[in-house]
C-alpha positions in Angstrom: 26.1 149.7 138.3 27.3 146.4 139.7 23.8 145.1 139.4 23.7 146.1 135.7 27.2 144.5 135.1 26.0 141.3 136.5 22.8 141.5 134.5 24.5 141.9 131.2 27.5 139.7 132.0 30.0 142.5 131.6 32.2 141.4 134.4 32.7 138.0 132.8 33.4 139.6 129.4 35.9 142.0 131.0 37.8 139.1 132.6 37.7 137.2 129.3 39.2 140.2 127.5 42.0 140.6 130.1 42.9 136.9 129.8 43.0 137.1 126.0 45.3 140.2 126.2 47.7 138.3 128.5 47.7 135.3 126.1 48.5 137.7 123.2 51.4 139.3 125.2 52.9 135.9 126.2 52.6 134.7 122.6 54.3 137.9 121.4 57.2 137.2 123.8 57.5 133.6 122.6 57.6 134.8 119.0 60.2 137.4 119.9 62.4 134.7 121.5 62.0 132.4 118.5 62.9 135.3 116.2 66.1 136.0 118.1 67.1 132.4 117.9 66.5 132.3 114.2 68.5 135.6 113.8 71.4 134.1 115.8 71.4 130.9 113.7 71.4 132.9 110.5 74.3 135.1 111.7 76.3 132.0 112.6 75.6 130.3 109.2 76.5 133.5 107.4 79.8 133.8 109.3 80.7 130.2 108.4 79.7 130.8 104.7 82.0 133.9 104.6 84.9 131.9 106.2 84.5 129.1 103.6 84.4 131.8 100.8 87.7 133.3 102.1 89.2 129.8 102.3 88.2 129.0 98.7 89.7 132.4 97.5 92.9 131.6 99.4 93.2 128.1 97.8 92.5 129.5 94.4 95.3 132.1 94.8 97.7 129.4 96.0 96.8 127.2 93.0 97.3 130.1 90.6 100.7 130.8 92.1 101.8 127.2 91.7 100.6 127.1 88.1 102.5 130.3 87.4 105.8 129.1 88.9 107.2 125.8 87.4 108.1 123.3 90.1 110.7 120.6 90.2 109.4 117.0 90.1 108.4 115.8 93.6 110.9 113.6 95.4 109.0 110.7 96.8 110.5 107.5 98.2 108.1 105.1 96.6 109.9 101.8 96.2 108.4 99.1 98.4 111.9 97.6 98.7 112.9 100.4 101.0 110.7 98.8 103.7 113.3 96.2 104.5 116.2 98.6 104.4 114.9 101.0 107.1 115.6 99.8 110.7 112.6 100.6 112.8 112.2 99.4 116.4 109.0 101.5 117.1 106.4 99.3 115.4 104.6 99.0 118.8 104.0 102.7 118.9 101.1 102.3 116.5 99.2 100.6 119.2 99.7 103.3 121.9 97.0 105.8 122.9 99.5 108.7 122.4 99.9 107.9 118.7 96.1 107.5 118.2 95.4 110.8 119.9 98.1 112.6 117.9 96.9 111.1 114.6 93.3 112.1 115.3 94.4 115.7 116.0 96.5 115.9 112.8 93.8 114.2 110.7 91.3 117.0 111.2 93.8 119.9 111.3 93.6 122.3 108.3 97.3 122.9 107.3 96.7 123.9 103.7 100.0 123.5 101.8 102.1 123.9 104.9 104.6 121.2 106.1 103.1 118.7 108.6 106.2 118.9 110.8 107.4 122.6 110.9 104.0 124.1 109.7 106.0 126.3 107.3 105.1 126.8 103.6 106.4 123.9 101.5 109.2 124.6 99.0 110.0 122.6 95.9 111.7 119.8 97.9 108.7 118.1 99.6 106.9 114.8 99.8 103.2 114.7 99.0 101.3 112.6 101.5 97.7 111.3 101.6 94.6 113.5 102.4 96.2 116.7 101.1 99.2 116.7 103.5 102.8 117.7 102.8 106.1 117.3 104.5 109.5 118.9 103.7 112.1 116.3 102.6 114.6 117.8 105.1 112.1 117.6 108.0 111.4 114.0 107.2 115.1 113.1 106.9 115.9 114.7 110.3 113.1 112.7 112.0 114.1 109.5 110.2 117.8 109.8 111.2 116.9 110.4 114.9 114.5 107.5 115.2 116.4 104.9 113.1 119.6 105.4 115.1 117.9 104.1 118.3 118.6 100.6 119.5 115.8 98.3 120.5 116.9 98.2 124.2 116.6 102.1 124.4 113.4 102.4 122.4 111.0 102.8 125.3 113.1 105.4 127.2 113.6 107.3 123.9 109.8 107.2 123.3 109.0 108.7 126.8 111.4 111.6 126.1 110.7 112.2 122.4 107.1 111.0 122.1 106.1 113.7 119.6 109.0 113.0 117.3 108.3 109.2 117.1 104.5 109.7 116.8 104.9 112.3 114.0 107.2 109.9 112.0 104.6 107.2 112.3 101.9 109.6 111.2 103.9 110.5 108.1 104.3 106.8 107.3 100.6 106.3 107.9 99.9 109.0 105.3 102.6 107.7 103.0 101.3 107.7 99.3 102.5 104.1 98.7 103.8 101.3 100.9 105.5 103.1 103.8 109.1 102.3 105.0 107.7 100.6 108.1 105.3 98.4 106.1 106.9 95.2 107.4 106.1 96.2 111.0 102.6 97.1 110.2 102.0 93.8 108.4 103.4 91.9 111.5 100.9 93.7 113.8 97.9 92.9 111.5 98.9 89.3 111.2 99.1 88.9 115.0 95.8 90.7 115.4 94.2 88.3 112.9 95.9 85.3 114.6 97.5 84.5 111.3 94.2 83.7 109.6 92.1 85.3 106.9 89.8 87.9 108.4 87.0 87.3 106.0 84.3 85.9 108.3 83.2 83.4 105.8 86.7 82.1 105.1 89.1 82.0 108.1 91.9 80.3 106.1 95.1 80.0 107.9 97.2 77.7 105.7 97.0 79.6 102.4 99.3 82.6 101.6 98.2 85.6 103.7 98.3 89.1 102.4 97.5 92.6 103.9 94.7 94.5 102.2 93.8 98.3 102.4 90.0 98.5 103.2 89.9 102.0 101.6 92.5 102.0 98.8 95.3 104.6 98.9 94.4 105.7 95.4 91.0 107.0 96.6 92.1 108.6 99.9 92.8 105.6 102.1 95.9 105.5 104.4 98.2 102.9 106.1 96.6 103.2 109.5 96.0 99.9 111.3 92.2 100.5 111.2 92.4 100.6 107.4 94.3 97.3 107.1 93.0 93.7 107.1 94.5 90.3 106.7 93.2 88.2 103.8 94.2 84.9 102.1 95.5 85.1 98.6 92.1 84.0 97.1 89.9 86.4 99.0 92.3 89.3 98.3 92.3 88.5 94.6 88.5 88.4 94.5 88.2 91.8 96.2 90.5 93.4 93.7 88.8 91.4 90.8 92.2 90.0 89.8 90.5 86.6 89.7 87.1 85.0 90.0 86.5 81.9 92.1 88.0 79.1 90.0 86.4 75.7 89.5 86.6 73.7 92.7 87.5 76.8 94.8 86.6 77.3 98.4 83.6 79.4 97.4 82.3 76.8 95.0 82.7 74.0 97.5 80.9 76.0 100.2 78.0 76.7 97.8 77.6 73.0 97.0 77.6 72.1 100.7 75.1 74.8 101.4 72.8 73.5 98.6 73.1 69.9 100.0 72.1 71.1 103.5 69.0 72.9 102.1 68.0 69.9 99.9 68.7 67.5 102.8 70.9 65.3 100.6 74.4 63.8 100.8 77.8 64.9 99.3 80.9 63.0 98.3 84.4 64.5 98.3 88.1 63.7 98.6 89.6 64.8 101.9 93.2 65.3 103.3 93.4 65.3 107.1 96.1 67.0 109.2 98.4 64.0 108.9 98.2 64.4 105.1 96.2 61.1 104.7 93.9 61.1 101.7 90.4 59.4 101.7 87.1 59.5 99.9 84.2 60.5 102.1 80.4 60.6 101.8 78.6 62.6 104.5 75.2 64.0 105.3 76.1 67.7 105.9 74.2 69.2 108.9 75.6 72.7 109.5 78.5 75.1 109.1 80.7 76.0 112.1 83.6 78.5 112.4 86.4 77.1 114.6 88.4 79.8 116.4 91.2 77.7 117.8 94.9 77.6 117.0 94.0 77.0 113.3 91.0 79.1 112.4 88.8 77.7 109.7 85.2 77.3 108.5 84.1 73.6 108.8 81.1 71.6 108.0 79.6 69.2 110.6 78.0 66.0 109.1 77.4 62.3 109.6 80.3 60.5 107.9 79.2 57.1 106.4 82.8 55.8 106.2 83.3 55.9 110.0 79.6 55.9 110.8 80.0 58.9 113.2 79.4 62.7 113.2 82.6 64.5 112.3 83.8 68.0 111.4 85.6 68.7 108.0 87.7 71.7 107.1 86.3 73.0 103.8 89.8 74.0 102.7 90.9 70.3 102.9 88.0 69.1 100.7 88.2 68.6 96.9 86.0 67.3 94.1 82.8 68.0 96.1 79.7 66.5 94.4 76.1 66.5 95.5 74.5 63.0 95.4 71.1 63.1 93.8 70.2 59.6 92.5 72.6 57.0 93.9 72.2 55.7 97.4 75.1 56.2 99.9 76.3 52.6 99.6 76.1 52.5 95.8 78.2 55.7 95.5 80.7 54.7 98.1 81.4 51.2 96.8 81.3 52.4 93.2 84.2 54.8 94.0 86.2 52.2 95.9 85.9 49.6 93.1 87.0 52.2 90.5 90.1 53.1 92.6 91.0 49.4 93.0 90.7 48.8 89.3 92.9 51.9 88.6 95.5 50.7 91.1 95.6 47.2 89.5 
C-alpha cells in the first residue's frame, strides 16, 4: 500500500490537503476576530449615537420650556467703563498653571443651562457668558465681593487658600460677553508680552497708538483669554477690522515701494526724521529688510545712503514721501531737491 501511495503521489496530496485545511481554519479564526472587532466598534458608535439623541431631546425640551415661560430681560454688566471701577489685584493669576488647568477643564465640561459656579439650574437672574455658559448673578456677586476686598499685600496668601474662587472669577471674566471688568489688567499683560510693540510680524511699530485685538471675535465665539488677545498698532488694527484701508503714504505703501526698488535694483528718495527729531532728505540704494528686536522694535531697511556715503539702517515708520527713482541719476535727484528747498527758504 505504501508502495502504491508513493507511486501515485497520494502521500504528498494528503499532506497538501491537511496544510490547506489548517490554512482555512486559521483564516476562519482571523475573520472571526475581525468580525468581533467590527461588532464592538458598531456597538460603541450606536451607544454614542443614542446618547447624542437623548441629549438633543433634552435640549429641545429645555428650549420649549423657556419659550413657554416668559423670562425677564438678562442682567448683564456690559459697560466697558466698569473696567476701571473694579479693583482687581489678581491679574497675575491669568499666567498661572492653576488657572490654565481649571479653564481647560471648564471649557470642555458640558453644563447645559446650569450655573458655572453652583452647577444648579439657572433662574431668571443670570448672566449669559460665551460658549453657551451661564452664571447666577448672585453667585457672581458673591465671588466678586470676596476677591475685590483683598489688598495687594495679601493677594498671594489669599490665592493659596482660595485658589478655586479666584480662578473661577477669572474664568467668568474670560467668558464675559463684552469687555470684562478686569480688561485693564489683561491689556497690561498683553502689552508686556508684546514688549509694547505691534505683534504684526511685518510691522513691529512701537511708537504709534497700541490697541488690543481679539483674534477670534467675541461675536463669533471668541473669548477674553490671553491666548485669544494680541497687541496691534492702530493702523494694523483698523485694517484687520476693515475700518480703514492703507492710506496714501502709509506704512504698507512705503514698504511696497521699497520692496519694488529692491527687486528692480534701483534707488529711492524720501524724507526722514531721526530719533533726535532732525529732518533730512535721503537717497539710498535699498538692499534688504531687517526686523530689529531691541528696546524699540521696528522693521527697517538697510541701504547705502548717498548723503553720508555709508550703509545705514532706516526705520520705515520714520520715512515719508518715498519715491522710486527711475530716470534721474542719484546726484541729479539729490541736488535738484536741495536747490528747490533753498529757493523755497529764500
